[in-house]
N, C-alpha and C positions, 0 to 999 in steps of 0.2 A: 854499703850498697849491695854487695853480692849476697849477703844474708837476707836482706829485704827481698830481693828478687827470688831467692831460693824459697823463702817462706811463702811468697805469693804463688810460686810454682807448686809447692806442697798443698796449699789451700785448694788450688784448681784441680790438682790430681785427686784429692780426697773427694771433692764434689763430683768429679768425673766418674770415679769408681762407685760412688753411691748411686749415681744416675745409671751406671751400667747394671747394677743389681736391680734397680727399679725398672729398667727397660725390658726386663724379662727376655733376655737374649735378642735384643733389638727388635722386638715385636710391638713395642709401644713407641709411638713417634716422638713425643716431647722429651721423655727421658733419654732417648737415643740421640736426639739433637743436642741436648745438654751435655751428654757424655762426649760427643765429638768436639764440640766447641770448647769445653773446659779442658780437655786433654790438649788441644791445640794451644790454648792459652798457657797451660802448664809447661809445655815444651818451649814456648817462646820465652817465658821467664827463666826457665832452666838454662836456656842458651845464654841469657844475659849473665847469669851466675858463672857460667863456664868461661867467660872472658877473664875472670879474676881468680878462679879456683880450678884445681885439677878435676878431671872428669870422674875419677874414682871417688873423690871426697864428695863431690856434688851428688853423684848417683847414690852413694851410701846413705847420705843424709836424706835425700829425696825419697828413696825407696823405703828406708827404715822408718822415718816418721810417717810416711804414707801407710805403711803396714800397721803401725801402732794406732793411728787415727782411724783408719777404716775398720780395724778390729773393734775399737770402742764404738764406732757408729753401728757396726753389725750387731754388737751386743745390745745396744740401747734401742736402735730403731728397728732392726730386723729380727730381734729376739734370738740371735745366734749365740749359743752358749760356748764358753771357753773353759777348758779344764785347767788344772794346775800347771801342767806342762806348757800349755799355750801361754799362760800368764808368765811363767818363768822365761820362756823364749822372748816374749815381748819386753820383759825387764832387761834381758841380755842385749837386745837390740838397742834399747834406750841407753844402756851403759856404754855400748860401743860408740854411739853418737856423742855422748858426753866426753869420752876419752879422745875422740877425734877433735872435738872442739877445744878442749882444754890443753891437750898436749901435742897435737900434731903441728909441725912447722909447715905442712902443706896447706893448712887451713888459715885464712886471714883472721886475725884477732882484733 
């Protein structure tokens, strides 16, 4: 259950950040509304995950996967290019998340 809530939180965070880019600094109404609503939903589902998991683990996974997903969306949707160092950094973030999931006793399995 905590991982389902966390995955939903990450999904909404990714949509919210995409809408934030599309809002053009909150100058476009509907992307701005989507941003606020989806971030609220993301925090709600993150709070559910926090009932079962430590805040450091939840935040590391939430922010880490959010960074990876929004980087991919930026690359595909907004044509934002990433260099080799950015790809390496993203791979390191993913490695950290896998290590937390597989080996940490602070994370439910």
